[in-house]
C-alpha positions in Angstrom: 54.1 142.9 62.7 52.1 142.2 59.6 52.5 138.7 58.2 53.8 138.5 54.6 56.8 137.9 52.5 60.2 139.6 53.0 62.3 140.0 49.9 66.0 140.9 50.2 67.2 142.7 47.1 71.0 142.4 46.8 73.8 144.2 45.0 77.6 144.2 44.7 78.1 144.4 48.4 76.8 140.9 48.8 77.9 139.4 45.5 74.3 139.4 44.2 73.1 137.8 47.5 75.5 134.9 47.6 77.3 136.3 50.6 74.0 136.4 52.5 73.3 132.7 52.2 74.3 131.9 55.8 73.1 135.1 57.3 69.5 135.3 56.2 66.6 132.9 57.1 66.0 130.5 54.2 62.5 131.8 54.0 63.8 135.2 52.9 64.4 135.1 49.2 67.5 136.8 47.9 67.2 138.5 44.5 69.0 140.9 42.4 67.3 144.0 41.2 65.3 144.6 38.0 63.5 141.7 36.4 64.3 139.2 39.2 62.9 141.5 41.9 59.9 142.3 39.7 59.0 138.6 39.1 59.5 137.6 42.7 57.2 140.4 44.0 54.6 139.8 41.3 54.5 136.1 42.1 54.0 136.7 45.8 51.3 139.2 45.2 49.5 136.8 42.8 49.3 134.4 45.8 47.7 137.1 47.9 50.8 137.7 50.0 51.9 141.1 51.3 55.5 141.9 50.3 58.2 144.0 52.0 61.3 144.6 49.9 64.5 145.4 51.9 67.5 146.8 50.0 70.4 144.9 51.5 73.0 147.7 51.2 75.3 148.5 54.1 75.5 152.1 53.0 77.7 151.8 49.9 75.0 151.2 47.2 72.4 154.0 47.2 71.5 153.1 43.6 70.3 149.7 44.8 67.5 151.5 46.7 66.6 153.8 43.9 66.6 150.9 41.4 64.3 148.8 43.6 61.8 151.7 43.9 61.8 152.2 40.1 61.2 148.5 39.6 58.3 148.4 42.0 56.7 151.3 40.2 56.2 148.9 37.3 53.7 146.8 39.3 50.0 147.3 38.7 48.0 149.4 41.3 46.6 146.2 42.7 50.0 144.6 43.1 51.4 147.8 44.7 48.6 147.9 47.2 50.2 145.3 49.3 53.9 146.1 48.6 56.2 148.3 50.6 59.9 149.3 50.2 61.7 149.4 53.5 64.5 151.8 54.3 67.9 150.3 53.3 69.3 147.7 55.7 72.2 150.2 56.6 73.6 153.6 55.8 77.2 154.8 55.7 76.7 155.9 59.3 75.6 152.5 60.4 78.6 151.0 58.6 81.0 153.1 60.6 79.4 151.8 63.8 79.4 148.2 62.7 83.1 148.5 61.7 84.0 150.1 65.0 82.3 147.2 66.8 84.2 144.7 64.7 87.5 146.6 65.2 87.0 146.5 69.0 87.4 142.7 68.8 90.7 142.9 67.1 93.9 143.2 69.2 95.3 146.7 69.2 98.7 145.8 67.8 97.1 144.7 64.5 96.7 147.0 61.5 93.1 147.1 60.1 92.5 146.7 56.4 89.0 147.8 55.7 87.9 145.9 52.6 84.9 146.0 50.3 84.0 145.1 46.7 84.8 148.0 44.4 81.8 150.1 43.4 81.7 153.4 41.5 84.3 156.1 42.2 82.1 157.9 44.7 81.3 155.0 47.0 84.9 153.9 46.8 86.0 157.4 47.8 83.5 157.4 50.7 85.0 154.1 52.0 88.2 156.1 52.8 86.1 158.5 54.9 84.5 155.6 56.7 87.9 154.0 57.4 89.2 157.4 58.7 86.3 157.5 61.2 87.0 154.0 62.3 90.6 155.0 63.0 89.7 158.4 64.6 87.4 156.8 67.2 89.3 153.5 67.7 92.5 152.3 69.1 94.3 151.0 66.0 97.2 153.1 64.7 97.1 151.8 61.1 93.8 151.6 59.2 94.0 151.2 55.5 91.5 150.5 52.7 91.4 147.8 50.0 89.0 147.2 47.2 88.2 143.7 45.9 88.3 144.0 42.2 89.7 147.6 42.4 92.8 149.6 43.3 94.3 149.1 45.8 93.4 145.5 46.0 93.8 143.5 49.3 97.3 142.3 48.4 98.4 145.9 47.9 96.6 146.9 51.0 98.5 144.4 53.1 101.8 145.6 51.5 100.9 149.2 52.5 100.1 148.1 56.1 103.4 146.3 56.4 105.3 149.2 54.9 103.9 151.3 57.7 105.3 148.9 60.3 102.5 146.5 60.9 103.5 143.0 61.9 99.9 141.6 61.6 97.0 142.7 59.5 93.3 142.0 60.2 91.0 142.2 57.2 87.8 144.0 58.2 85.0 143.6 55.7 82.9 146.7 55.0 80.5 144.5 53.0 78.6 141.3 53.2 81.2 139.5 51.1 84.2 138.4 53.1 87.4 138.7 51.0 90.1 136.0 50.8 93.0 136.4 53.2 96.2 137.3 51.2 99.5 136.3 52.7 98.1 134.2 55.6 101.5 134.5 57.4 100.8 138.1 58.0 97.0 138.4 57.8 93.9 137.2 59.6 90.2 137.5 59.0 88.4 140.2 61.0 84.8 139.3 59.9 82.1 138.7 59.0 80.8 142.2 59.8 77.5 141.0 61.3 76.3 137.7 62.8 73.2 136.0 61.6 71.3 136.9 64.7 72.3 140.6 64.4 71.3 140.6 60.7 67.9 139.1 61.6 67.4 141.7 64.3 68.1 144.7 61.9 66.0 143.1 59.1 63.0 142.7 61.4 63.3 146.3 62.5 63.4 147.5 58.9 60.4 145.4 58.0 58.4 146.4 61.1 59.1 150.1 60.5 58.0 149.8 56.8 54.7 148.3 57.6 54.1 150.7 60.4 54.5 153.7 58.0 52.2 152.0 55.5 49.5 151.1 58.0 49.6 154.4 59.9 50.4 156.9 57.1 49.8 155.0 53.8 53.5 155.4 52.9 54.8 152.6 50.7 58.4 153.9 50.6 58.7 154.3 46.9 58.9 158.1 46.8 61.6 158.0 49.5 63.4 155.2 47.7 63.5 157.0 44.4 65.5 159.8 46.0 68.0 157.6 47.7 70.7 158.2 45.1 69.7 161.9 44.5 72.9 163.3 46.0 75.2 160.5 45.0 77.9 161.8 42.7 80.2 164.7 42.3 80.6 166.9 45.4 80.9 170.5 44.3 80.9 174.1 45.6 79.6 177.3 44.0 81.1 180.7 44.1 79.1 184.0 44.0 76.4 184.0 41.3 74.0 181.2 40.4 74.2 178.6 37.6 72.5 175.5 36.5 74.3 172.3 36.1 73.7 168.5 35.9 75.3 165.6 37.6 75.6 163.3 34.7 73.2 160.5 33.6 70.6 159.6 36.2 71.2 162.6 38.4 69.4 165.8 38.9 69.8 169.2 37.3 69.1 172.4 39.2 69.7 176.1 39.2 70.2 178.3 42.2 71.8 181.5 43.4 74.3 181.9 46.2 74.7 185.3 47.8 78.1 186.9 47.5 80.2 185.9 50.4 78.2 182.8 51.0 80.0 179.5 51.4 79.8 176.8 48.9 78.1 173.5 49.6 78.7 169.9 48.9 76.3 167.1 48.2 76.9 164.0 50.3 77.3 160.6 48.9 74.1 159.1 50.2 70.5 160.2 50.0 69.3 157.6 52.5 68.4 159.1 55.9 71.0 158.8 58.7 68.3 158.1 61.3 67.6 154.4 61.8 65.2 152.1 63.6 67.8 149.7 64.7 71.2 150.6 66.3 74.4 150.9 64.3 76.3 147.9 65.6 76.0 144.1 66.0 74.3 144.3 69.4 70.9 145.5 68.2 69.6 146.1 71.7 72.2 148.8 72.6 71.9 152.5 71.9 73.6 153.9 68.9 75.6 156.3 71.1 77.5 153.4 72.5 79.3 153.0 69.2 79.5 156.4 67.7 80.8 159.3 69.8 78.3 161.9 70.9 79.2 164.2 68.0 78.4 161.4 65.5 75.3 160.0 67.2 72.5 158.9 64.8 69.8 160.0 67.2 
């Protein structure tokens, strides 16, 4: 793999990178987007270093990827010549697999409370879909959702689990940030989601794939990154007849026709590709299908 600097750009899932302090090699700088990312990359390029930027989302912050791409477009052509944007660390599909792997280590008589920092309404809504898949393909009868800084918060989530008959609740973080444990008499931590060694393995895979695309095909990842949040927003369907519409600030507008009798369609919450270089669970050497059932395989 090409030698150079790896920059981890962080968002709300990792509390601006603070939650990654013990998971990333100290040689990997953790920055937030925008000016901090821009200055870090520009400084590295000024020293003649190649730079690979990795968006450290677990699948719940597609805007982090798009924002990183927009920031890197502000570099000079010379600076961009040795800079690549990797695919995001994880997608929502990876997150399902990582959560299922974490859930498999929790005794079956516990309720699972899938927790994550609150984002926008669409990523928060998608967390319910993710939790439902964890329950569908797992062995825990009760799987609920809690949003740190949102509604329901972890305290309310624990109350809901107990109201459903749970004697013990395991908090399963769907983010880098590990929440505090409310009501320790009834709760226990179920994280962190990934170990430092698993994090390093996935990060190396993302960096290696980014440089491979650049060296073989001249792709710096910026075009792909700009579209990461393209379908992030209102899901919708159309009846017969075409119309144009917009998805609000920062989203696309388009017009199209649907033939009478045709089904409506919805736009998914994530523009990032579901395929991945590394597997979807903590053991980065095992195939993805060992975590997701065949119908949900990433391959």
